[in-house]
N, C-alpha and C positions, 0 to 999 in steps of 0.2 A: 365062739357061739356055734352050736350045732345048727345044721340046716333047718331042722324042724323047729328049733327054738327061734331062729331068725324069722321063719315064716309066721310063727305065732306072734312074735313081737310086732311084725308089720301089720298083722290083722288087728292087734290091739290098738296100734296107732291109728289105723284106718277107722276103727270104731269110735275112738275118741274124737277124731275130726268130724265124723258124721254127727255125733251128739253135739259137739261144739257149734257146728253150723246149723243146728236145728233140723237136720235132715232125718234124724231117727224117727221122730213123731210124724214127720212128713211121709216117710216110708211106711210107717204103720198105717197111716190114713189111706195111702194108696193100696196097700194089701187088703185092708178091710173093704175098700171099694170094689175090689175084684170079686169078692164073694157077695156083693150086693148091699153092703152096709156103708154107704157113701156119705160121710159127714165132712163138710168142708167149711170151716170158718175162714173168712177172708176180709181184707180191708179194701175200701175204695179210697184212692188218693187223688188229690188235685194239685197241679203245679202250674206255675206261670213264670214268665220272664222276670216279673217284678220281685218274686219271692225266691226264685231258684238261686243256687250257689254256682258261680262260674266253675267249669271243670276243664282240666287240661290232661293231655296224654302223658303217661309215665314212660320212662325208659327211652329207647332209641327214637330218634326223630322220624316221623312218618309223614309222607306226603298224602294227607287225607283230604278227600273231597266229598262233600255232602251232596246228594242228588236224589231225585225221584226215580225209582226203579220201575222198569216195564216188564213185559213178558219174558224177554231173554234172561234178565237177572233172576226173576222169580223161578223160571224153569231150572236155572243153574242151582239155586238154593234147594229146590225140590229134589234134585238128583244128588246133591252133595251131602245132605244132612241125613244121617241114619235115624230112624225112629219117627219121621214125620210123613211116612208113606200114606197114612190115612187122612192127612190134611190136604184139602184142595185149595192150595194157596192162590192158584189162578182164579178160582171162583171169588176170592176176596176182591180181586181187581174187577171182575165182572160185576160184582155187587156195588161197585162205586168206591171201594176203599183205595187208599193210597199207600204204596210201599216206599218208605223213606230209608235210605241206607248210606253207608260210607264205603268208599273204595280207597285202597292204597295202590296207586298206579291203576292197573286194570283189575286188581284182585278185590273181590268183595270181602269186607272186614266185618260188617254188621248190618242189620236191618231191623225195621219195626213196621208194623201195619197200623194205619190210622183210618178211623171211620168218623164221619160227621153226622150220621143219622142215629136216632135212638136205637137201642139194641137190647137184646136179652142175654143175660148170663145165668146159666143154670135155671132158666125159666123165671128169673126176676127181671122186670122191666126197668131200664135206665133211660131217662130222658136226657137229651143233649140240646142245649140252647144254640142260638145262632153263632156264638163265639166259642163254642165248645168242641172238643174232639176226644175220642177214646183211642188210646194206644194199647196194642197187645202184640203178643208173639215176638217180642224183642229177642234177638239172637246174636251172639258174638262168636265168630269162628275161632276154633281152638288156638290157632297160631297167634291170635291177637289178644288172648285173655291175659289178665293181670296188668293191663295197661290203662285201665280206667276208661275203656272204650264205651261201655253202656251209658255211664253218666255223661260222657262227652257228647255222645249222640243225642241224648235228651236235651242238653244245653244248646247245642248247635241248631236243632230243629226249631227252636223258638223264633229265632231271627228269620228263618226261611218261611215259617207259616204265619208270622205276625202280619206280613204283607197281604195275606189272604184273609185276614180278619180272624184267624184262629188264635185266641188269647189264652184259653184254659185247656190244659191237657189232663184228662182223667186216665187212671190205670188201676188195675186190680192186682193184689198180691195175696197169696195164701198166708194165713196166720202162722203156720208152722214152718214156713220157708224163711228162715232168718236171713239168708243171703239177700233175698228179694226185699225184705223189710229194711235191712241195712242200706241197700241201694236207695230206697225211697227217702230215708232219713238223711243220707249223704247229700242228696240233691235238694233237701229242705222242702220236700213235698208235704202238703197239708193233709192230715188224716180227716176224711169226711165222715166215714161210718165203718162200723164193724158188723158184718152180717154172718149168718149161719145158713148154709144150704144143706138140706138132708134129702138124699135120694135113696129109696129103699127098693132093692131088687129091680132097678130100672123101670119101676111102675109108678111109684108115688113120690112126688116132689113137694117139699115144704121149705118155705123161706122165712127167716126170722131176722129182725133187726135187733142186734144185741146192744148197740150203743151208737148214738150220734155225737159227733164232736163239734 
């Protein structure tokens, strides 16, 4: 195979994987948003220890420890991940949110932020009850991907937070992000509702409920 043909073949395989994982439409949505036409359908999911499926690590045995992260860990995350420069993760802590993560020895493997207070997502208000929490910004470092880390993190945090009265974990996944939807189904999360958010030219915001489950 010629070099040019090999490069073309690799691009075709890359495009097939993008479409297979549902990231093609996800990318189209992101590109439309850049020119001011921001249409985002998304699901609200709910999970609890009673309904979730136990999750285990794949591959090599890892010495994983679940803990609450403080400013040192959040600062490390901020400096280590490309593309989140615009996110003030420390402000999340200052706003009363909790960062829960996993370490292998002293190396950060994954993390997720949790809030207990009602919140807005794209200007839609979401109420949280006394036993509710909202998880967002889950991230698994590249060296640990493919090992079922994210589902494992979700499962392990139930035991940690149940002692604090946190029984129900809510999260949001974009409709076109098949990988995120697959993750939700894998952990047996309950679909609460399907919403549509429309933001036009960063000026006008509209929110619609497409379906309640």
